[in-house]
C-alpha angles and dihedrals in degrees: 000000000000118000123219116238110240123212122220112256089228090058094059122098119253090254092052090048092048089051090054091048090051091049091051092050092055093056112092129186090245091057091067128084135209119276114265120229091267095050091046088054091051091047090052093048093051087057093234112162124203127222131036120340114262113250117200108324092339133267135289123204113227136176121224135175118230133175108263096235092052093047089050090053092044091052091048090051093045093051089048091051092045091243135127120248090248091051091049089051093047094048089048093053090049091051092048093049091047092052093047092052 
């Protein structure tokens, strides 16, 4: 099987890059179609996984109760730091554990 030689995107001219951008803008999710059996097999063989990337040993969804004022303060801090609520809680627990050790 002969492989196609791919050019680096950076080596393309501005006009070629713009043509690629315009083509990408024309593609819509509703234009796609489900993978057929052969394509699903190729996808599995390539080892491509769907969904969010696994971080550490994976994630577990939990439910916690928190005082409303504290939650509002936490959300404000998370937003200011560019984090998610879950990220702020996880970082806080890591810092607490590190301080307790």
